[in-house]
C-alpha positions in Angstrom: -49.9 130.8 -164.6 -51.5 129.3 -167.8 -55.3 129.3 -167.8 -57.6 128.2 -170.6 -60.9 126.6 -171.1 -61.4 123.7 -173.5 -64.1 121.2 -174.3 -63.1 119.1 -171.3 -63.3 122.0 -168.9 -60.8 124.1 -166.9 -57.0 123.9 -167.2 -54.1 125.4 -165.4 -50.3 125.1 -165.6 -50.6 121.6 -164.1 -53.0 120.4 -166.7 -56.8 119.7 -166.8 -58.7 120.1 -163.6 -60.5 117.0 -162.4 -64.2 116.9 -162.0 -65.1 118.2 -158.6 -67.7 115.5 -157.9 -65.5 112.7 -158.9 -62.7 114.0 -156.7 -65.1 114.2 -153.7 -66.5 110.7 -154.4 -63.0 109.2 -154.3 -62.2 111.1 -151.1 -65.4 109.8 -149.5 -64.4 106.2 -150.4 -61.0 106.8 -148.8 -62.6 108.3 -145.7 -64.8 105.2 -145.4 -61.8 102.9 -145.5 -59.2 104.9 -143.5 -60.8 107.0 -140.7 -59.8 106.6 -137.1 -61.3 107.3 -133.7 -58.3 108.4 -131.6 -60.1 107.7 -128.3 -60.3 104.0 -129.3 -57.2 103.6 -131.5 -54.7 105.0 -129.0 -53.7 103.8 -125.6 -54.0 107.0 -123.6 -53.4 105.3 -120.2 -50.1 103.7 -121.1 -47.2 105.3 -119.2 -44.7 107.2 -121.2 -41.5 105.3 -122.0 -38.4 106.5 -120.2 -35.7 107.9 -122.5 -38.0 108.4 -125.5 -38.6 111.8 -127.1 -41.9 113.6 -127.6 -40.6 115.0 -130.9 -37.6 114.0 -133.0 -34.6 116.0 -131.7 -33.7 117.2 -135.2 -37.1 118.9 -135.5 -36.7 120.7 -132.1 -36.3 124.5 -132.8 -32.9 124.8 -131.0 -31.3 121.7 -132.4 -27.7 122.3 -133.4 -27.5 125.8 -131.9 -24.8 126.8 -129.3 -27.6 126.9 -126.7 -28.6 123.3 -127.6 -25.0 122.1 -127.0 -25.0 123.7 -123.6 -28.3 122.2 -122.5 -28.5 119.0 -120.5 -30.2 115.9 -122.1 -33.0 116.4 -119.6 -33.6 119.9 -120.7 -33.5 118.9 -124.4 -36.1 116.2 -123.9 -38.3 118.6 -121.8 -38.1 121.2 -124.6 -39.1 118.5 -127.1 -42.1 117.6 -125.0 -43.2 121.3 -124.7 -42.6 122.0 -128.4 -44.8 119.0 -129.2 -47.5 120.5 -127.0 -47.0 123.9 -128.6 -47.5 122.3 -132.1 -50.6 120.6 -130.8 -51.9 123.9 -129.5 -51.2 125.5 -132.9 -53.0 122.6 -134.5 -56.2 123.1 -132.5 -56.2 126.8 -133.2 -55.7 126.3 -136.9 -58.2 123.5 -137.2 -60.9 125.6 -135.6 -60.2 128.2 -138.2 -60.3 125.6 -141.0 -63.6 124.2 -139.8 -65.1 127.7 -140.1 -63.5 128.3 -143.5 -65.0 125.0 -144.8 -68.5 125.9 -143.4 -68.3 129.2 -145.3 -67.1 127.4 -148.5 -70.1 125.1 -148.6 -72.7 127.5 -147.4 -74.0 128.2 -150.9 -73.1 124.9 -152.5 -75.7 122.2 -153.4 -76.3 120.3 -150.2 -76.8 117.0 -152.0 -73.4 117.2 -153.7 -70.5 114.9 -153.0 -68.4 118.0 -152.7 -70.4 119.2 -149.7 -70.6 115.8 -148.2 -66.9 115.4 -148.3 -66.4 118.8 -146.7 -68.7 117.7 -143.9 -66.7 114.5 -143.5 -63.5 116.6 -143.3 -65.0 118.7 -140.6 -65.7 115.5 -138.7 -62.0 114.6 -139.1 -60.9 118.0 -137.9 -63.1 117.8 -134.8 -61.5 114.5 -133.9 -58.0 115.8 -134.5 -58.6 118.8 -132.3 -59.9 116.6 -129.5 -56.9 114.3 -130.0 -54.5 117.3 -129.7 -56.2 118.7 -126.6 -56.1 115.3 -125.0 -52.4 115.0 -125.8 -51.6 118.4 -124.2 -53.3 117.3 -121.0 -51.6 113.9 -121.1 -48.2 115.5 -121.6 -48.7 117.4 -118.4 -48.2 120.9 -119.7 -50.4 124.0 -120.2 -51.6 124.8 -123.7 -49.4 127.2 -125.7 -51.7 129.6 -127.5 -50.6 131.8 -130.4 -50.0 135.5 -129.6 -53.1 137.6 -129.0 -52.4 139.7 -132.1 -52.3 136.7 -134.4 -55.3 135.2 -132.7 -57.3 138.3 -133.5 -55.9 138.6 -137.0 -57.1 135.1 -137.7 -60.5 136.1 -136.3 -60.7 138.6 -139.2 -59.3 136.2 -141.7 -61.8 133.4 -141.1 -64.6 135.9 -141.4 -63.7 137.8 -144.6 -61.3 135.4 -146.4 -62.1 134.8 -150.1 -62.3 131.2 -151.2 -58.9 130.9 -152.8 -57.3 132.6 -149.8 -59.0 130.1 -147.5 -57.6 127.1 -149.3 -54.2 128.6 -149.6 -54.2 129.2 -145.8 -55.5 125.6 -145.3 -52.6 124.1 -147.2 -50.1 126.3 -145.4 -51.4 125.0 -142.0 -51.5 121.4 -143.1 -48.4 120.7 -145.3 -45.5 121.9 -143.1 -46.7 120.1 -140.1 -47.5 117.0 -142.2 -43.9 116.9 -143.4 -42.7 116.8 -139.8 -45.2 114.2 -138.8 -44.2 111.9 -141.7 -40.7 111.9 -140.1 -42.1 111.4 -136.6 -44.5 108.4 -136.8 -41.9 105.9 -138.0 -39.2 107.2 -135.6 -38.7 104.6 -132.8 -36.9 107.1 -130.6 -40.3 108.9 -130.2 -43.0 108.1 -127.6 -45.6 105.5 -128.9 -48.5 107.9 -128.1 -46.9 110.7 -130.2 -46.2 108.2 -133.1 -49.8 107.0 -133.0 -51.2 110.6 -133.0 -49.0 111.6 -136.0 -49.8 108.4 -137.9 -53.6 109.1 -137.6 -53.1 112.7 -138.6 -50.9 112.0 -141.6 -53.3 109.4 -143.0 -56.4 111.6 -142.7 -54.7 114.9 -143.7 -53.6 113.4 -147.0 -57.3 113.6 -148.0 -57.6 117.1 -146.8 -54.6 118.3 -148.8 -56.0 116.6 -151.9 -59.3 118.4 -151.5 -57.8 121.8 -150.8 -55.3 121.5 -153.7 -57.9 120.6 -156.2 -60.2 123.4 -155.1 -57.5 126.0 -155.0 -56.5 125.1 -158.5 -60.1 125.6 -159.6 -60.5 128.8 -157.7 -57.2 130.4 -159.1 -58.3 129.6 -162.7 -61.9 131.0 -162.3 -61.5 133.9 -159.8 -61.3 137.5 -160.9 -57.8 139.1 -161.2 -58.3 141.2 -158.0 -59.1 138.1 -156.0 -56.0 136.2 -157.3 -53.8 139.1 -156.3 -55.4 139.4 -152.9 -54.8 135.6 -152.5 -51.1 136.1 -153.2 -50.7 138.9 -150.6 -52.9 137.2 -147.9 -51.1 133.9 -148.3 -47.7 135.6 -147.9 -48.9 137.3 -144.8 -50.3 134.0 -143.5 -46.9 132.5 -144.1 -45.3 135.2 -142.0 -47.8 134.5 -139.2 -47.3 130.8 -139.3 -43.5 131.0 -139.3 -43.4 133.0 -136.0 -46.3 131.1 -134.4 -44.9 127.6 -135.0 -43.3 127.4 -131.6 -44.5 129.5 -128.7 -41.4 131.2 -127.1 -42.8 130.4 -123.7 -41.4 126.9 -124.1 -37.9 128.3 -123.6 -38.8 130.0 -120.4 -40.6 126.9 -119.1 -37.4 124.8 -119.5 -35.3 127.4 -117.7 -33.7 129.2 -120.7 -33.4 132.9 -121.5 -36.2 133.5 -123.9 -34.5 136.3 -125.9 -31.3 134.3 -126.3 -33.2 131.2 -127.4 -35.4 133.1 -129.9 -32.3 134.8 -131.3 -30.5 131.5 -131.8 -33.5 129.9 -133.5 -33.7 132.8 -135.9 -30.0 132.5 -136.7 -30.0 128.8 -137.0 -29.3 127.5 -140.5 -30.5 124.1 -139.5 -33.9 125.4 -138.4 -34.2 127.5 -141.6 -33.5 124.3 -143.6 -36.1 122.3 -141.7 -38.8 124.9 -142.2 -38.1 125.4 -145.9 -37.9 121.6 -146.4 -41.3 121.3 -144.7 -42.8 124.0 -147.0 -41.0 123.0 -150.2 -43.7 120.7 -151.7 -46.3 123.4 -151.0 -44.3 126.3 -152.3 -43.5 124.5 -155.5 -47.2 123.8 -156.0 -48.2 127.4 -155.2 -45.5 128.6 -157.6 -46.9 126.4 -160.4 -50.5 127.7 -160.1 -49.5 131.3 -159.9 -49.8 132.2 -156.2 -46.1 133.0 -155.5 -45.9 136.2 -157.5 -45.2 139.9 -156.9 -45.6 141.3 -153.4 -47.0 137.9 -152.2 -43.7 136.2 -153.2 -41.7 138.8 -151.3 -43.8 138.2 -148.2 -43.2 134.4 -148.5 -39.5 135.1 -148.7 -39.6 137.3 -145.6 -41.4 134.5 -143.8 -38.3 132.3 -144.2 -40.4 129.4 -145.6 -39.5 130.1 -149.2 -35.9 129.2 -150.1 
């Protein structure tokens, strides 16, 4: 990582950092033009269309495995529905964490700044997204799929003690992999219109959140002390490991009548699934590598998560 300070301000390996207030003002302008109320934008009462998927089949965890080839089409589509609900459950869990991380981030910042006002705007977005996801889970007719209790409690510690660069690294991890999948989903006419509408809203609004987090993480990695940068590398690698195993709750396999152990083993052995997850994380890992996050023990943890090619 290259760091230096010149007359124009901070720089890193990607170049000069933009003015924090100018970035926030542009994001606020974008929020004013492109924000959505899912309760009004989406037709929640429309019946689901027969023969349409709840998630693109290529993004379903078992796609292409021997077990997938043995499953009936009905089982495959039911698994896609449940995996969509599992991802929505993960999204709610993650966004609740993100809201708390954002509140901690702005607690000591000037309350009249655009930077703080945009953070509050993003919190509004995340609240709407969480409500949208919970409503989808109910509409899909399944129970929520929470993350494992250990990871739930591990995140309880993270959101309480995380340093600022660690918070923004975790934020990007939670946002960018799912965002990649959703960008494939919302234009896919094989997918239920409600799911396409949900993913379209989420993609548009999350683009601002990613920009905010990337700009702030760059600033933090340049200015934080060495110990905090190293802690960020390790904590981000551990977060990647948690995310990779929490992406789909294994209960979905039991709920469609499959043997859970066999299903989990085939997902882990699936080259297609590995490629999907690494493709979803590639833009993020390239960025993190550029700014010096993927180093040392942290890089080894990222590799063990399966998200880093």
